[in-house]
C-alpha positions as CSV (number, residue, x, y, z in Angstrom):
1,M,-27.4,-20.5,33.4
2,Q,-25.4,-22.6,31.8
3,L,-25.9,-25.1,28.8
4,T,-25.7,-28.6,29.3
5,D,-24.9,-30.5,26.1
6,C,-23.6,-30.1,22.1
7,A,-27.1,-30.6,21.4
8,A,-28.4,-27.2,23.2
9,A,-25.5,-25.7,22.1
10,F,-27.0,-25.4,18.2
11,S,-30.4,-25.7,18.6
12,P,-31.0,-22.3,16.1
13,G,-33.2,-21.0,19.3
14,N,-30.6,-20.7,21.6
15,Y,-28.3,-17.8,19.6
16,L,-24.6,-18.1,19.6
17,Q,-24.3,-14.0,20.4
18,R,-20.6,-13.4,21.9
19,F,-17.6,-14.9,22.8
20,D,-16.4,-13.2,26.4
21,L,-12.5,-13.9,25.6
22,E,-11.4,-13.3,28.8
23,R,-13.4,-16.0,30.6
24,K,-13.2,-18.4,28.3
25,L,-16.9,-18.7,27.7
26,A,-19.6,-18.6,24.9
27,C,-22.4,-16.9,25.2
28,F,-26.0,-17.5,24.2
29,R,-29.3,-15.8,24.7
30,Q,-32.6,-17.5,23.4
31,V,-34.7,-16.3,20.2
32,A,-37.2,-16.6,18.2
33,A,-36.9,-16.9,14.6
34,A,-39.5,-13.6,14.3
35,E,-37.3,-12.0,16.6
36,L,-34.1,-12.9,14.3
37,S,-36.6,-11.6,11.4
38,R,-37.4,-8.0,12.9
39,A,-33.9,-7.0,14.4
40,A,-31.6,-4.6,12.0
41,F,-28.2,-6.2,13.8
42,L,-28.0,-8.9,16.2
43,D,-25.8,-7.2,19.2
44,D,-27.3,-5.5,22.4
45,R,-29.8,-3.7,20.3
46,L,-31.7,-7.6,19.5
47,E,-34.8,-7.6,21.3
48,T,-36.6,-10.5,22.3
49,A,-39.1,-12.1,24.1
50,S,-36.9,-14.2,26.7
51,S,-34.6,-12.5,28.7
52,A,-32.9,-15.5,28.8
53,T,-29.5,-16.4,28.4
54,A,-26.9,-18.7,28.9
55,T,-23.0,-20.0,28.6
56,L,-21.1,-22.8,27.9
57,P,-17.3,-22.7,28.1
58,I,-15.8,-22.5,25.2
59,D,-13.0,-25.5,24.8
60,R,-16.3,-27.3,25.4
61,L,-18.2,-25.8,22.8
62,L,-15.2,-26.6,20.2
63,A,-15.3,-30.5,20.7
64,C,-19.2,-30.3,19.7
65,R,-19.1,-32.1,16.3
66,L,-20.3,-29.7,14.5
67,P,-24.2,-30.7,12.5
68,D,-24.4,-32.8,9.7
69,S,-27.4,-30.3,8.1
70,R,-25.4,-27.2,7.8
71,S,-26.6,-25.0,5.3
72,R,-24.4,-23.6,2.5
73,T,-22.4,-21.0,3.3
74,R,-24.2,-18.0,1.6
75,L,-22.6,-14.2,2.9
76,I,-23.5,-10.8,2.1
77,F,-20.1,-8.2,2.5
78,H,-20.2,-4.8,2.4
79,T,-18.7,-1.1,2.6
80,A,-21.1,0.0,5.0
81,Y,-24.1,2.5,4.5
82,C,-25.0,0.6,1.0
83,C,-28.7,-0.5,1.2
84,S,-27.0,-4.0,3.2
85,T,-29.8,-3.9,5.8
86,L,-32.9,-3.1,3.1
87,L,-30.6,-6.6,0.7
88,A,-30.6,-8.5,4.0
89,R,-34.2,-7.5,5.0
90,L,-35.5,-8.4,1.3
91,L,-34.2,-12.2,1.0
92,D,-35.1,-12.8,5.0
93,I,-37.9,-14.8,3.7
94,P,-40.0,-16.5,6.9
95,G,-40.8,-20.1,6.1
96,T,-37.9,-19.8,3.0
97,T,-34.7,-18.4,3.9
98,T,-33.0,-17.3,7.2
99,V,-30.6,-13.8,7.3
100,Y,-28.5,-12.9,10.3
101,R,-27.7,-9.4,10.2
102,E,-24.5,-8.6,11.6
103,P,-23.3,-11.5,13.9
104,V,-20.9,-10.3,17.5
105,T,-19.2,-13.4,16.8
106,L,-17.5,-12.5,13.2
107,H,-17.2,-9.4,14.1
108,Q,-15.1,-10.3,17.0
109,L,-13.5,-12.2,15.1
110,A,-12.2,-9.7,12.5
111,V,-10.9,-7.4,15.4
112,L,-8.6,-10.3,17.3
113,K,-7.3,-10.3,13.3
114,R,-7.2,-7.0,12.6
115,R,-4.9,-6.6,15.8
116,A,-3.1,-9.6,16.0
117,H,-0.2,-8.6,17.2
118,E,-1.3,-7.0,19.9
119,F,-3.0,-10.3,20.7
120,E,-0.6,-12.7,19.1
121,Q,-1.1,-16.0,21.8
122,L,-4.8,-15.4,21.4
123,Y,-5.0,-14.5,17.3
124,S,-3.2,-17.8,17.1
125,T,-5.0,-20.4,19.1
126,C,-8.5,-19.1,18.5
127,F,-9.0,-17.4,15.8
128,A,-9.1,-20.3,13.7
129,P,-11.4,-23.0,15.6
130,L,-13.4,-20.1,16.9
131,L,-14.3,-19.4,13.5
132,Q,-15.3,-22.7,12.2
133,L,-17.4,-22.7,15.1
134,S,-19.3,-19.4,14.6
135,L,-19.4,-20.6,10.9
136,G,-20.7,-24.6,12.1
137,K,-23.5,-22.4,14.6
138,L,-24.8,-19.9,12.0
139,F,-25.8,-22.0,9.2
140,T,-27.2,-24.8,11.3
141,P,-30.7,-24.1,9.3
142,W,-34.5,-23.4,11.4
143,G,-35.7,-25.5,9.1
144,D,-35.0,-28.8,7.0
145,G,-33.1,-27.1,3.6
146,M,-33.5,-23.7,4.8
147,P,-30.9,-21.7,3.3
148,V,-29.3,-19.0,5.9
149,I,-27.3,-16.5,4.6
150,V,-25.1,-14.0,6.7
151,K,-24.5,-10.4,6.4
152,L,-21.2,-9.1,8.0
153,T,-20.6,-6.3,9.9
154,D,-18.3,-4.0,7.2
155,S,-15.4,-3.8,9.6
156,S,-15.3,-8.0,9.1
157,N,-14.3,-7.6,5.1
158,N,-10.7,-8.6,6.8
159,I,-12.1,-12.4,7.6
160,A,-13.6,-12.6,3.5
161,E,-10.7,-14.6,2.5
162,D,-10.1,-17.5,5.7
163,I,-14.1,-17.7,5.3
164,L,-14.0,-18.3,1.4
165,G,-11.6,-20.2,1.8
166,R,-12.5,-22.6,4.1
167,D,-15.0,-23.3,2.1
168,A,-15.4,-23.9,-1.6
169,A,-18.8,-24.1,-2.3
170,A,-19.5,-21.0,0.0
171,R,-21.0,-17.9,-2.2
172,A,-20.8,-14.1,-1.5
173,I,-22.2,-10.3,-2.7
174,L,-20.0,-8.0,-2.4
175,L,-22.2,-5.1,-1.8
176,Y,-21.1,-1.0,-2.3
177,S,-21.9,2.0,-2.6
178,G,-19.6,4.2,-5.1
179,M,-17.8,6.4,-3.2
180,I,-19.4,9.8,-3.3
181,D,-22.3,8.0,-2.1
182,F,-20.3,6.7,0.3
183,V,-19.1,10.4,0.9
184,V,-22.2,12.3,1.2
185,S,-23.4,8.9,4.1
186,N,-21.2,10.1,5.7
187,L,-21.5,14.0,5.6
188,K,-24.8,13.7,6.2
189,L,-25.3,13.1,10.0
190,A,-23.4,14.6,12.6
191,G,-23.6,10.9,14.1
192,R,-21.9,9.5,11.4
193,R,-19.3,12.5,11.2
194,K,-18.2,11.3,14.7
195,F,-17.6,8.1,14.2
196,L,-15.7,8.4,10.8
197,G,-12.7,8.3,13.7
198,L,-13.5,4.9,14.4
199,F,-13.9,4.3,10.9
200,G,-10.6,5.8,10.1
201,V,-8.9,4.2,13.0
202,R,-9.8,0.7,11.6
203,A,-9.2,1.5,8.2
204,G,-5.5,2.5,9.2
205,R,-5.2,-0.6,10.5
206,D,-6.4,-2.2,7.3
207,A,-4.1,0.0,5.0
208,A,-1.1,-1.2,6.9
209,C,-1.8,-4.4,6.5
210,L,-2.8,-4.5,2.9
211,G,0.1,-2.3,2.3
212,I,-1.7,0.7,0.3
213,L,-2.4,4.2,1.2
214,Q,1.4,4.9,3.2
215,N,2.6,8.0,5.0
216,I,-1.0,9.9,5.5
217,D,-2.3,11.1,8.8
218,I,-5.4,10.6,9.6
219,N,-6.2,12.9,11.7
220,R,-5.2,15.4,10.1
221,L,-7.4,14.4,7.3
222,A,-10.8,16.2,6.7
223,D,-14.3,14.2,7.3
224,A,-15.1,13.8,3.5
225,Q,-11.3,13.0,2.7
226,R,-11.7,10.7,5.4
227,A,-14.4,9.0,4.2
228,I,-12.9,8.7,0.5
229,Y,-10.3,7.1,2.7
230,V,-12.3,5.0,4.6
231,W,-13.6,3.3,1.2
232,L,-10.8,2.8,-0.8
233,V,-9.2,0.9,2.2
234,Q,-12.8,-1.2,1.8
235,V,-12.3,-1.2,-2.1
236,E,-8.8,-2.8,-2.0
237,W,-10.3,-5.4,0.5
238,Y,-12.8,-6.2,-2.2
239,R,-10.3,-6.0,-5.0
240,R,-8.1,-9.2,-2.7
241,I,-11.7,-10.9,-2.7
242,V,-12.4,-10.9,-6.2
243,T,-9.0,-11.5,-7.6
244,R,-8.2,-14.6,-4.9
245,F,-12.1,-16.1,-5.4
246,P,-13.6,-14.7,-9.2
247,A,-16.1,-17.8,-8.9
248,Q,-17.5,-17.5,-5.6
249,V,-18.4,-13.6,-5.7
250,R,-20.2,-11.1,-7.2
251,L,-20.1,-7.4,-7.3
252,V,-23.2,-5.2,-6.4
253,N,-23.3,-1.2,-6.5
254,S,-26.4,-0.6,-4.1
255,A,-27.1,1.9,-7.1
256,T,-28.4,-0.4,-9.4
257,L,-29.8,-2.6,-6.3
258,I,-31.9,0.8,-5.7
259,G,-32.2,1.6,-9.7
260,A,-32.9,-1.4,-11.2
261,P,-34.1,-3.6,-8.8
262,D,-35.5,-6.2,-11.1
263,R,-32.3,-6.4,-12.9
264,T,-30.0,-6.9,-9.7
265,I,-32.7,-9.1,-7.0
266,P,-32.2,-12.1,-9.8
267,L,-28.6,-11.9,-9.9
268,V,-28.4,-12.1,-6.0
269,I,-30.4,-14.6,-5.7
270,D,-28.7,-16.6,-8.3
271,Q,-25.1,-15.8,-6.7
272,L,-26.7,-17.2,-3.7
273,A,-27.7,-20.4,-4.9
274,L,-31.6,-20.1,-3.1
275,G,-32.9,-21.9,-5.9
276,G,-36.2,-20.8,-7.5
277,I,-35.1,-17.5,-8.6
278,E,-38.5,-16.5,-10.3
279,K,-40.8,-17.3,-7.0
280,I,-38.2,-15.5,-4.9
281,T,-37.8,-12.8,-6.9
282,D,-41.4,-12.2,-7.2
283,R,-41.7,-11.8,-3.5
284,V,-38.7,-9.8,-3.0
285,L,-40.1,-7.1,-5.6
286,A,-43.3,-7.3,-4.0
287,S,-41.9,-6.4,-0.7
288,R,-43.1,-3.6,1.8
289,D,-39.4,-3.3,2.6
290,W,-38.6,-1.1,0.1
291,R,-41.0,1.7,1.4
292,S,-39.6,1.3,4.7
293,H,-36.6,2.2,6.7
294,A,-34.3,-0.7,7.0
295,K,-32.6,-0.1,10.1
296,D,-36.5,0.9,11.2
297,I,-39.1,-0.9,10.1
298,N,-41.8,1.2,12.1
299,R,-40.6,3.8,9.8
300,A,-42.3,3.2,6.8
301,N,-43.2,5.7,3.8
302,F,-38.7,6.0,3.2
303,G,-38.2,4.6,-0.3
304,A,-35.6,5.6,-3.3
305,T,-36.8,8.9,-3.8
306,D,-36.1,9.4,-0.1
307,R,-32.3,8.4,0.0
308,E,-32.0,10.9,-3.2
309,G,-33.9,13.2,-1.6
310,E,-30.9,13.1,0.9
311,K,-28.4,13.0,-1.2
312,H,-28.9,15.9,-2.8
313,R,-28.6,17.9,-0.1
314,V,-25.8,16.6,1.2
315,L,-24.1,17.6,-2.4
316,E,-25.1,20.6,-1.8
317,S,-24.5,21.7,2.0
318,C,-21.5,19.9,1.2
319,S,-20.1,21.0,-1.8
320,G,-16.9,22.7,-1.3
321,E,-16.0,20.0,1.6
322,I,-16.6,17.1,-1.0
323,A,-14.8,19.4,-4.2
324,Q,-11.4,19.6,-1.8
325,A,-11.8,15.5,-0.9
326,L,-12.1,15.0,-4.7
327,A,-9.1,17.1,-5.4
328,W,-7.1,15.2,-2.4
329,F,-8.0,12.0,-4.0
330,Q,-7.0,12.9,-7.5
331,E,-3.3,13.5,-5.9
332,L,-3.2,10.1,-4.2
333,D,-0.9,6.4,-4.9
334,L,-3.9,4.1,-5.1
335,G,-1.2,1.5,-6.1
336,P,-3.4,-1.1,-7.1
337,V,-6.8,0.2,-6.3
338,A,-6.7,2.3,-9.3
339,G,-6.8,-0.6,-11.8
340,F,-9.5,-2.5,-9.9
341,L,-12.0,0.9,-10.0
342,P,-13.0,0.0,-13.7
343,Q,-14.6,-3.6,-12.1
344,L,-16.5,-1.6,-9.4
345,E,-18.7,0.3,-12.2
346,S,-18.7,-2.7,-15.3
347,A,-19.9,-5.3,-12.2
348,T,-23.4,-4.3,-12.4
349,G,-24.5,-2.2,-15.5
350,G,-22.8,1.1,-14.7
351,Q,-25.0,2.3,-13.1
352,G,-22.3,4.2,-10.5
353,E,-20.8,8.0,-11.2
354,S,-17.8,9.2,-12.8
355,L,-15.0,10.5,-10.7
356,P,-12.6,13.4,-11.7
357,G,-9.9,12.0,-13.9
358,G,-11.8,9.4,-16.1
359,L,-12.1,6.8,-12.9
360,Q,-15.2,4.8,-11.8
361,P,-16.5,4.2,-8.0
């Protein structure tokens, strides 16, 4: 089915799921607000009652005038495995806020920018207008004045400056975990260890763009070393974002989110300019999402104690591998990242763990 007009294209119920850049089509899917709220991710895993899909030529969609009643730009960036899905669920309050979790269109544009040297013409002609279009569509509210929050994929930190630079009123959370926590999260499951290969390839492209961690053969790194490499590249993106847009972003350590939610949640709500801090904080702190698995809402009774248990089991079973990786880390030339590491620790109250050599995660 093909959409026929701009009003239908910008109706929130027609979710812009992806771009088909080869056929130059925008691909939509009918979705209800409750289905968005239930989904952990908005890719092909999105489950909807309706199977109806529609397309519209991208050039026709770009010719549409963006709606005037757009929500303020509110964003959650993250480094992966840092409770970003949990935070997004906590902030998704029916009738009060709408949260989009990892929209594919922004992910596609992040990939396009990362590989711009391979697709020069496509990047030069499509990136900027499709970014404006995607943001305009995502921040079209479901209800009058209802705030919209977008949590991007962890691979989309490379477009944070593009987004924040377009809108001085935009506000963002930069969520991260400490380095050791990140390593543990990557080592605890065989599937995550396998995925580190893709993580590494992406991080290598970003490191080349950023001019850091040169002369490292990613393919020769052990899993724990590769996780540290990926984490450091993400931290360099954050350093650049904080340096350029200090008034628009707030760093949040996931350990503080879990360990001191009564202190951290009001800071998040204030940073995202949601209004009604006390009321929203009370609802967030009372949410059942604290006690269920963020990526599987049917998996109840999963909370901070379970997360700590998982962490200590991995630390014990992988102690040798982690120790070797930390020794390797000590020999790295971190460049500008080194001076930024202590800022991560102080940003949300010193909840992270210390690293060898006095550095902080």
